[in-house]
ZAMARGU-4260 file (C-alpha; in steps of 0.2 Angstrom, whole numbers, plus 5000, padded with zeros to 4 digits):
<rodrens>
0) 5553/5840/5551 | 5537/5834/5542 | 5523/5845/5549 | 5530/5861/5556 | 5537/5865/5573
5) 5534/5851/5586 | 5524/5854/5602 | 5534/5857/5617 | 5532/5856/5636 | 5543/5856/5651
10) 5545/5837/5649 | 5550/5837/5631 | 5561/5853/5631 | 5573/5847/5646 | 5591/5848/5643
15) 5598/5831/5640 | 5615/5837/5646 | 5610/5839/5664 | 5619/5830/5678 | 5617/5811/5676
20) 5617/5808/5695 | 5604/5795/5698 | 5592/5794/5712 | 5591/5780/5724 | 5579/5766/5718
25) 5563/5768/5727 | 5555/5753/5736 | 5543/5744/5723 | 5550/5754/5709 | 5553/5737/5699
30) 5535/5734/5698 | 5526/5739/5682 | 5510/5748/5680 | 5500/5735/5671 | 5484/5739/5661
35) 5472/5729/5652 | 5468/5726/5634 | 5486/5722/5630 | 5492/5740/5633 | 5511/5740/5638
40) 5516/5745/5655 | 5529/5758/5659 | 5542/5757/5672 | 5544/5770/5686 | 5559/5781/5682
45) 5573/5774/5693 | 5587/5784/5686 | 5592/5799/5675 | 5592/5787/5660 | 5575/5780/5664
50) 5568/5798/5666 | 5576/5804/5649 | 5569/5788/5640 | 5552/5793/5646 | 5554/5811/5641
55) 5559/5805/5624 | 5544/5794/5623 | 5533/5809/5629 | 5540/5820/5616 | 5535/5808/5602
60) 5518/5805/5610 | 5514/5824/5611 | 5519/5825/5593 | 5511/5809/5588 | 5506/5816/5570
65) 5524/5819/5566 | 5540/5809/5563 | 5558/5815/5567 | 5575/5810/5563 | 5588/5807/5576
70) 5596/5823/5572 | 5580/5833/5574 | 5578/5825/5591 | 5595/5830/5596 | 5592/5847/5591
75) 5576/5848/5600 | 5583/5842/5617 | 5599/5853/5615 | 5611/5838/5614 | 5628/5843/5607
80) 5639/5832/5618 | 5646/5817/5609 | 5643/5805/5624 | 5625/5812/5627 | 5622/5809/5608
85) 5627/5791/5610 | 5615/5790/5625 | 5600/5797/5616 | 5604/5786/5601 | 5604/5771/5612
90) 5588/5775/5621 | 5579/5778/5604 | 5585/5761/5599 | 5578/5753/5615 | 5561/5762/5612
95) 5561/5755/5594 | 5566/5737/5600 | 5552/5739/5613 | 5540/5744/5599 | 5536/5761/5607
100) 5544/5770/5592 | 5542/5765/5574 | 5556/5767/5561 | 5550/5775/5545 | 5556/5770/5528
105) 5565/5787/5526 | 5574/5783/5543 | 5564/5795/5554 | 5554/5789/5569 | 5537/5791/5576
110) 5527/5785/5591 | 5517/5769/5590 | 5500/5777/5595 | 5496/5761/5606 | 5513/5760/5615
115) 5516/5765/5633 | 5499/5772/5636 | 5492/5768/5653 | 5474/5764/5655 | 5464/5770/5670
120) 5449/5779/5677 | 5448/5798/5680 | 5445/5803/5698 | 5442/5822/5697 | 5447/5826/5715
125) 5449/5845/5713 | 5442/5858/5700 | 5461/5861/5695 | 5466/5843/5693 | 5462/5825/5693
130) 5471/5809/5695 | 5469/5794/5683 | 5469/5778/5693 | 5477/5764/5683 | 5467/5748/5682
135) 5476/5733/5691 | 5478/5716/5683 | 5463/5710/5693 | 5451/5722/5687 | 5451/5734/5702
140) 5461/5750/5705 | 5479/5748/5707 | 5490/5756/5721 | 5486/5774/5725 | 5505/5778/5723
145) 5503/5774/5705 | 5490/5787/5701 | 5494/5800/5688 | 5491/5818/5691 | 5482/5827/5677
150) 5478/5845/5675 | 5460/5849/5671 | 5466/5857/5655 | 5474/5841/5650 | 5459/5830/5653
155) 5455/5831/5634 | 5436/5832/5638 | 5436/5817/5650 | 5426/5819/5666 | 5426/5810/5683
160) 5422/5791/5680 | 5428/5790/5662 | 5439/5776/5657 | 5454/5784/5648 | 5472/5781/5641
165) 5484/5793/5647 | 5502/5798/5642 | 5513/5798/5657 | 5527/5811/5659 | 5542/5811/5669
170) 5547/5828/5678 | 5565/5824/5683 | 5566/5841/5691 | 5554/5838/5705 | 5554/5820/5712
175) 5543/5823/5727 | 5527/5824/5717 | 5516/5812/5709 | 5519/5807/5691 | 5510/5818/5679
180) 5502/5815/5662 | 5490/5820/5649 | 5474/5810/5643 | 5477/5804/5626 | 5459/5798/5622
185) 5443/5792/5630 | 5439/5774/5630 | 5422/5774/5638 | 5411/5787/5647 | 5408/5783/5665
190) 5393/5794/5667 | 5379/5796/5655 | 5367/5804/5667 | 5369/5815/5683 | 5358/5820/5697
195) 5356/5837/5703 | 5345/5852/5708 | 5338/5863/5693 | 5337/5881/5691 | 5324/5885/5679
200) 5324/5902/5668 | 5312/5908/5655 | 5322/5900/5640 | 5334/5887/5648 | 5339/5879/5664
205) 5355/5874/5673 | 5357/5858/5683 | 5369/5860/5698 | 5376/5842/5700 | 5376/5833/5717
210) 5392/5825/5713 | 5407/5833/5722 | 5418/5829/5707 | 5408/5837/5693 | 5413/5856/5694
215) 5402/5864/5681 | 5383/5866/5679 | 5374/5857/5665 | 5365/5868/5653 | 5347/5862/5648
220) 5338/5870/5633 | 5320/5875/5636 | 5313/5861/5625 | 5322/5848/5636 | 5317/5854/5653
225) 5303/5842/5653 | 5291/5844/5668 | 5305/5850/5679 | 5301/5865/5690 | 5313/5877/5698
230) 5321/5869/5714 | 5317/5851/5709 | 5330/5837/5711 | 5332/5829/5693 | 5341/5816/5683
235) 5348/5824/5668 | 5355/5814/5653 | 5371/5821/5646 | 5370/5825/5628 | 5386/5836/5626
240) 5402/5832/5635 | 5417/5845/5637 | 5426/5850/5621 | 5443/5840/5621 | 5451/5857/5615
245) 5444/5868/5628 | 5450/5869/5647 | 5432/5872/5653 | 5421/5857/5657 | 5405/5863/5648
250) 5390/5851/5648 | 5373/5850/5640 | 5359/5839/5644 | 5340/5834/5645 | 5329/5830/5660
255) 5324/5813/5659 | 5316/5811/5677 | 5309/5823/5690 | 5313/5816/5708 | 5304/5829/5717
260) 5307/5844/5727 | 5325/5846/5733 | 5328/5843/5751 | 5313/5831/5754 | 5319/5815/5762
265) 5312/5803/5748 | 5318/5814/5734 | 5336/5814/5742 | 5337/5796/5745 | 5331/5793/5727
270) 5344/5805/5721 | 5358/5795/5730 | 5352/5779/5722 | 5351/5787/5704 | 5368/5796/5707
275) 5376/5778/5709 | 5367/5770/5696 | 5356/5760/5708 | 5338/5755/5704 | 5323/5762/5713
280) 5310/5750/5707 | 5308/5733/5699 | 5303/5731/5681 | 5285/5726/5680 | 5289/5709/5671
285) 5301/5705/5686 | 5286/5708/5698 | 5274/5698/5688 | 5286/5683/5688 | 5288/5684/5707
290) 5270/5685/5710 | 5266/5670/5699 | 5277/5659/5711 | 5266/5647/5721 | 5267/5650/5740
295) 5262/5633/5745 | 5276/5620/5749 | 5271/5604/5739 | 5275/5586/5743 | 5287/5585/5728
300) 5297/5600/5735 | 5300/5590/5752 | 5304/5574/5743 | 5323/5576/5742 | 5325/5587/5757
305) 5330/5582/5775 | 5315/5586/5786 | 5321/5597/5801 | 5304/5605/5805 | 5303/5596/5822
310) 5320/5603/5828 | 5321/5618/5839 | 5325/5632/5828 | 5325/5652/5829 | 5331/5667/5821
315) 5340/5682/5828 | 5341/5698/5818 | 5340/5717/5820 | 5324/5723/5828 | 5319/5732/5811
320) 5323/5718/5800 | 5310/5711/5787 | 5320/5698/5779 | 5326/5683/5789 | 5338/5674/5778
325) 5347/5663/5792 | 5341/5653/5806 | 5350/5642/5820 | 5344/5625/5826 | 5350/5616/5842
330) 5348/5598/5847 | 5356/5588/5861 | 5363/5572/5856 | 5364/5556/5867 | 5383/5555/5866
335) 5384/5572/5874 | 5388/5582/5859 | 5377/5595/5851 | 5369/5596/5833 | 5370/5614/5827
340) 5361/5618/5811 | 5364/5634/5801 | 5349/5636/5789 | 5349/5648/5775 | 5334/5653/5764
345) 5335/5642/5748 | 5333/5656/5736 | 5339/5646/5721 | 5324/5634/5723 | 5313/5649/5717
350) 5325/5660/5706 | 5330/5649/5691 | 5343/5652/5678 | 5336/5660/5663 | 5321/5669/5672
355) 5319/5687/5673 | 5321/5686/5692 | 5338/5678/5689 | 5343/5692/5677 | 5338/5706/5688
360) 5346/5698/5704 | 5362/5697/5694 | 5361/5715/5688 | 5358/5721/5705 | 5370/5708/5713
365) 5366/5715/5730 | 5354/5724/5742 | 5357/5742/5746 | 5355/5748/5764 | 5352/5767/5765
370) 5348/5775/5781 | 5330/5775/5780 | 5326/5761/5768 | 5332/5745/5759 | 5333/5743/5741
375) 5332/5724/5740 | 5341/5712/5727 | 5324/5702/5725 | 5306/5708/5725 | 5297/5709/5741
380) 5287/5693/5738 | 5303/5683/5739 | 5314/5694/5750 | 5301/5697/5764 | 5289/5682/5760
385) 5294/5666/5752 | 5312/5666/5757 | 5311/5675/5773 | 5312/5662/5787 | 5298/5669/5797
390) 5292/5661/5813 | 5278/5647/5813 | 5280/5644/5795 | 5287/5630/5785 | 5302/5635/5775
395) 5314/5628/5762 | 5332/5630/5766 | 5349/5626/5762 | 5359/5620/5777 | 5376/5617/5785
400) 5373/5604/5800 | 5388/5601/5812 | 5390/5589/5826 | 5401/5598/5839 | 5408/5594/5855
405) 5406/5604/5871 | 5424/5611/5866 | 5416/5617/5849 | 5426/5604/5839 | 5418/5598/5824
410) 5416/5579/5823 | 5404/5577/5809 | 5396/5589/5796 | 5382/5588/5783 | 5377/5600/5769
415) 5361/5599/5758 | 5343/5606/5756 | 5331/5605/5771 | 5315/5610/5777 | 5313/5620/5793
420) 5300/5628/5805 | 5306/5642/5815 | 5299/5642/5832 | 5304/5660/5837 | 5310/5676/5830
425) 5322/5686/5841 | 5329/5703/5839 | 5347/5705/5845 | 5341/5715/5860 | 5328/5702/5865
430) 5340/5688/5864 | 5353/5698/5873 | 5341/5702/5887 | 5337/5683/5890 | 5356/5680/5892
435) 5359/5694/5903 | 5344/5690/5915 | 5346/5671/5913 | 5327/5669/5910 | 5316/5668/5895
440) 5312/5658/5879 | 5325/5645/5874 | 5337/5651/5887 | 5347/5634/5887 | 5349/5635/5868
445) 5355/5653/5868 | 5367/5650/5882 | 5374/5635/5873 | 5376/5644/5856 | 5384/5659/5865
450) 5397/5647/5874 | 5401/5638/5857 | 5403/5655/5849 | 5415/5661/5861 | 5426/5646/5859
455) 5425/5647/5840 | 5430/5665/5841 | 5445/5661/5853 | 5450/5648/5840 | 5449/5660/5826
460) 5460/5673/5835 | 5472/5660/5840 | 5475/5655/5822 | 5478/5673/5817 | 5462/5682/5814
465) 5462/5701/5816 | 5449/5710/5826 | 5443/5724/5815 | 5429/5733/5822 | 5424/5751/5817
470) 5411/5761/5823 | 5394/5761/5813 | 5382/5775/5816 | 5363/5773/5817 | 5350/5788/5816
475) 5334/5790/5825 | 5321/5798/5812 | 5305/5806/5814 | 5290/5802/5802 | 5297/5813/5789
480) 5315/5805/5789 | 5322/5820/5798 | 5336/5815/5810 | 5333/5818/5828 | 5349/5809/5834
485) 5364/5800/5829 | 5372/5786/5839 | 5384/5772/5837 | 5379/5754/5834 | 5382/5743/5849
490) 5388/5725/5846 | 5383/5713/5860 | 5386/5695/5862 | 5371/5690/5852 | 5378/5700/5837
495) 5394/5691/5839 | 5385/5674/5841 | 5376/5675/5824 | 5392/5681/5816 | 5402/5667/5822
500) 5390/5653/5816 | 5389/5662/5799 | 5408/5663/5798 | 5409/5644/5802 | 5396/5640/5788
505) 5405/5650/5775 | 5422/5643/5779 | 5416/5624/5780 | 5406/5626/5763 | 5422/5632/5755
510) 5432/5618/5762 | 5419/5605/5759 | 5418/5609/5740 | 5437/5609/5739 | 5438/5592/5747
515) 5427/5585/5734 | 5440/5589/5721 | 5449/5572/5726 | 5436/5562/5717 | 5439/5572/5700
520) 5450/5564/5686 | 5468/5570/5688 | 5464/5579/5704 | 5456/5594/5695 | 5450/5607/5708
525) 5432/5611/5709 | 5428/5629/5704 | 5420/5639/5718 | 5415/5657/5722 | 5427/5663/5736
530) 5427/5678/5746 | 5446/5682/5746 | 5456/5694/5756 | 5474/5696/5752 | 5488/5701/5764
535) 5492/5720/5766 | 5505/5729/5756 | 5521/5729/5766 | 5525/5747/5763 | 5508/5753/5769
540) 5509/5743/5784 | 5526/5749/5789 | 5520/5767/5786 | 5505/5764/5798 | 5517/5755/5811
545) 5528/5770/5810 | 5514/5782/5813 | 5507/5771/5828 | 5524/5770/5835 | 5525/5790/5836
550) 5509/5789/5846 | 5516/5776/5858 | 5509/5760/5850 | 5521/5746/5845 | 5517/5734/5831
555) 5527/5719/5826 | 5525/5716/5807 | 5533/5700/5804 | 5521/5685/5799 | 5523/5676/5815
560) 5517/5691/5826 | 5507/5703/5815 | 5489/5696/5820 | 5492/5696/5838 | 5501/5712/5838
565) 5487/5720/5828 | 5474/5713/5840 | 5484/5720/5855 | 5484/5736/5847 | 5465/5737/5843
570) 5462/5732/5862 | 5474/5745/5868 | 5466/5760/5859 | 5448/5754/5864 | 5439/5769/5873
575) 5451/5782/5868 | 5447/5798/5858 | 5458/5792/5843 | 5451/5774/5843 | 5439/5776/5828
580) 5452/5785/5818 | 5466/5773/5821 | 5454/5758/5818 | 5449/5766/5801 | 5467/5769/5797
585) 5472/5752/5801 | 5458/5745/5790 | 5464/5756/5775 | 5482/5748/5776 | 5473/5731/5771
590) 5468/5725/5755 | 5450/5726/5751 | 5440/5709/5751 | 5432/5704/5734 | 5424/5689/5725
595) 5434/5677/5715 | 5436/5659/5708 | 5455/5660/5713 | 5458/5650/5730 | 5468/5664/5738
600) 5461/5663/5756 | 5455/5676/5768 | 5470/5686/5778 | 5459/5695/5790 | 5449/5680/5796
605) 5464/5669/5794 | 5454/5656/5784 | 5463/5645/5771 | 5447/5645/5761 | 5431/5655/5764
610) 5415/5658/5753 | 5399/5668/5755 | 5384/5656/5758 | 5373/5663/5771 | 5365/5678/5763
615) 5357/5673/5746 | 5342/5685/5748 | 5354/5700/5748 | 5370/5694/5739 | 5371/5686/5722
620) 5387/5677/5725 | 5378/5667/5739 | 5366/5661/5726 | 5381/5656/5715 | 5389/5647/5730
625) 5372/5637/5733 | 5371/5632/5715 | 5389/5626/5714 | 5388/5617/5731 | 5372/5607/5725
630) 5381/5604/5708 | 5395/5595/5717 | 5384/5586/5729 | 5376/5579/5713 | 5394/5573/5708
635) 5395/5586/5694 | 5412/5590/5686 | 5422/5606/5690 | 5412/5621/5683 | 5418/5632/5669
640) 5429/5646/5678 | 5429/5661/5666 | 5411/5665/5666 | 5410/5663/5685 | 5426/5674/5687
645) 5417/5688/5677 | 5401/5686/5688 | 5413/5688/5703 | 5421/5704/5696 | 5403/5711/5693
650) 5397/5707/5710 | 5413/5715/5718 | 5410/5731/5708 | 5391/5731/5713 | 5396/5729/5731
655) 5407/5744/5731 | 5394/5754/5722 | 5381/5749/5735 | 5394/5753/5749 | 5397/5770/5742
660) 5378/5774/5741 | 5376/5768/5759 | 5390/5780/5764 | 5382/5794/5755 | 5366/5792/5763
665) 5374/5792/5780 | 5384/5807/5776 | 5368/5816/5770 | 5359/5812/5787 | 5374/5818/5797
670) 5375/5835/5787 | 5356/5837/5789 | 5357/5833/5808 | 5372/5845/5810 | 5363/5859/5800
675) 5350/5860/5813 | 5362/5863/5827 | 5365/5880/5836 | 5378/5889/5824 | 5388/5895/5840
680) 5389/5878/5848 | 5406/5870/5849 | 5411/5852/5848 | 5425/5841/5854 | 5432/5831/5840
685) 5448/5822/5834 | 5458/5825/5818 | 5452/5810/5807 | 5461/5814/5791 | 5474/5826/5784
690) 5476/5831/5766 | 5484/5845/5755 | 5468/5856/5757 | 5464/5854/5775 | 5461/5843/5789
695) 5445/5832/5793 | 5438/5832/5810 | 5427/5819/5818 | 5415/5825/5831 | 5417/5813/5846
700) 5399/5812/5852 | 5391/5808/5835 | 5405/5802/5823 | 5400/5817/5811 | 5414/5823/5800
705) 5419/5840/5792 | 5433/5849/5785 | 5443/5863/5791 | 5450/5871/5775 | 5468/5876/5773
710) 5463/5894/5770 | 5453/5895/5787 | 5470/5892/5796 | 5474/5910/5794 | 5488/5911/5807
715) 5501/5903/5795 | 5505/5894/5779 | 5503/5876/5781 | 5513/5862/5772 | 5505/5845/5770
720) 5517/5830/5777 | 5509/5816/5768 | 5520/5802/5776 | 5516/5808/5793 | 5499/5812/5792
725) 5501/5830/5797 | 5502/5848/5792 | 5516/5860/5798 | 5516/5879/5799 | 5530/5886/5790
730) 5533/5901/5801 | 5528/5895/5818 | 5530/5876/5815 | 5513/5873/5823 | 5508/5855/5819
735) 5491/5847/5817 | 5492/5828/5817 | 5480/5813/5814 | 5472/5809/5831 | 5475/5826/5839
740) 5460/5832/5849 | 5452/5849/5844 | 5436/5859/5847 | 5426/5865/5832 | 5410/5873/5827
745) 5401/5872/5811 | 5404/5885/5798 | 5394/5879/5784 | 5383/5864/5778 | 5380/5859/5761
750) 5366/5846/5760 | 5368/5845/5741 | 5386/5841/5741 | 5384/5831/5758 | 5398/5841/5766
755) 5402/5851/5781 | 5415/5865/5785 | 5421/5867/5802 | 5432/5881/5810 | 5444/5877/5825
760) 5440/5886/5841 | 5453/5878/5851 | 5467/5864/5849 | 5481/5855/5858 | 5492/5856/5843
765) 5511/5853/5846 | 5526/5861/5836 | 5538/5853/5824 | 5556/5856/5828 | 5566/5868/5817
770) 5575/5858/5804 | 5594/5858/5802 | 5592/5864/5784 | 5583/5879/5790 | 5597/5883/5801
775) 5610/5880/5788 | 5601/5891/5776 | 5599/5905/5788 | 5580/5906/5785 | 5571/5914/5799
780) 5556/5904/5807 | 5544/5918/5800 | 5550/5918/5782 | 5540/5909/5769 | 5550/5899/5756
785) 5549/5904/5738 | 5542/5887/5733 | 5532/5874/5743 | 5527/5856/5740 | 5509/5858/5746
790) 5503/5870/5732 | 5507/5870/5713 | 5514/5885/5706 | 5501/5893/5694 | 5506/5905/5680
795) 5498/5911/5664 | 5506/5904/5649 | 5512/5915/5635 | 5499/5918/5621 | 5498/5902/5610
800) 5505/5891/5623 | 5499/5878/5635 | 5504/5876/5653 | 5520/5867/5648 | 5525/5880/5636
805) 5522/5870/5620 | 5513/5877/5605 | 5500/5870/5593 | 5482/5864/5594 | 5474/5859/5611
</rodrens>
């Protein structure tokens, strides 16, 4: 042995002479965990030999600075049986052939430092441990079941959001837990700045982070406090990260921005934007460039456009909307058909490639909608002025115009640049009132559009679209942004009317661009930016169907019946207390929609092709779609795919970041609203989530959600049953399940962390039957097993050893 005694752990010191009974192969176990950058994937361990092979590799990776002969490896693993020696020799040969081990000139072996390491992002869900989320082949997160459990002491200085490479271990003695690992190295820091409240002392300060996934304060030396005062909300730049050799997450930083006094509405909204890396203001040069754009429409601007300013046109938007990026026009034709125009703001007429406006729009990629404000993708002069289809103004647009029969069949279509003049601006509520009362402005046009929308929707569902409608909450705020009430957003016919025509335009634009491919040499397909939504994972879908079945709902999962079955399920739960939870759970079984140049279709909408064309004021991919459509209308060749695909990935990532920020602002206002309640008041709720650390409860009347922690369920010791979305008491077998009705009161609210703790005041919990294994073992119902699956056994390692029993540097 070259460098002294090897480091050990419970994975690398297992006895290879144990039973070789293999476990049944698990569903999906033949899939590989793929990672980017050429890093090799590791198979899930499907048998004892796979596990032993992983353990051998882990031994070499833990001791990556040393090399070992085969005899030394056999001695370390306590292998003396002749057959087992041959097996270990064979496995080391396989690892060498794969390139995971390198054979040295002297006959010893060492690990290839780049072999069998998985790349992923740290999700530090708990102060004691994190998960490393492997990267999927398309750049997003891989399946949650592939996450790797990493103790905080094995993060090697990595923190939440960091991109790392991790060594994956196999623990063959406990197959019910997630695969465990250890961070090998940090590839990229995910956070360079944090947001939090600062405590200022005479010679230093501490920033308490807002992020729920940063568990230690950031030390700030006196000379780096800037203008921060005690109690301010600040942005702190990290100057020192945790020491890789220490189990403590110790940071140092410097204050770069003071957002204001913690607790003030504007301060907290700006803090949320900063936390998610979203901008608060536009750079001055971007604003100057926007202000320099002429507001007057010139004759040359109209020269190559279809003039539709004389056609009846109007917009329908939320009552508080300021940017109107879509309008509808209606014209009755002599042949009994209707010409319906879907007109979209022509943003790309003003935002040109190579401009600062273009660069900033791409960087932001989306507008962000917090509870009390919009952070737009484009400066106000464009978003609320030039590009907003305001009434009684001529506007430049990009349009999809359809000739439709009374049965909503399309007989002709036209796409191109236009000029329009909106005659009226409706809010959803105003238009709905006209439909309800059968009187008011443009009644005939509104009724026609509503009838056509119903027929389009029926046709969509007939072809397999799934009706996913989750509850969206709205707030009534006072002049200081304090929430006075929380209420659900109500979707009426006018909301669905606009949605249906936007879906039609998005679908037909994608199909039209594809249809133009036939004129290309060799039939090369035109590159387009699609909004894609892949089908659900079969295993997740089956798990959801099994759970729904236990609640009395039946789902057919075969391809011919899934859509109709899911829609019947959605209809059957409407109005029931568990409806919102089941809707959210159903949505979580589905893939996430994203942008791509791959022509993959949209499962949820049942569209063969689908793009985003109708909101270029607030979505950069829509600007991309406009440019590509015009490029093909001008008979251009297929656009280069790689750059567009990179832009799609960027837009998808920014969309997720914006959605996370929007949810954070909603959660903040919900916590603020509940913090003002009578502490003794009780609320009816439904269990909306079950985890190993407690149960989440959503209050029925306002959709506010809080956590009942496991330690507050003091009547028993509860185990987490992940597959069945429930926890079960070990002694009394009391069972809390997803969807159960309960009553709670607020125990604690934490505005900084945007979290609430509840305590149960009453419930209708059922009881799990006593298992046959309990009866066979003679265990009494009030006895606690020595070992549980819901909590990891913690013990202090011997001096000089790590948690897994190994020695050496940390």
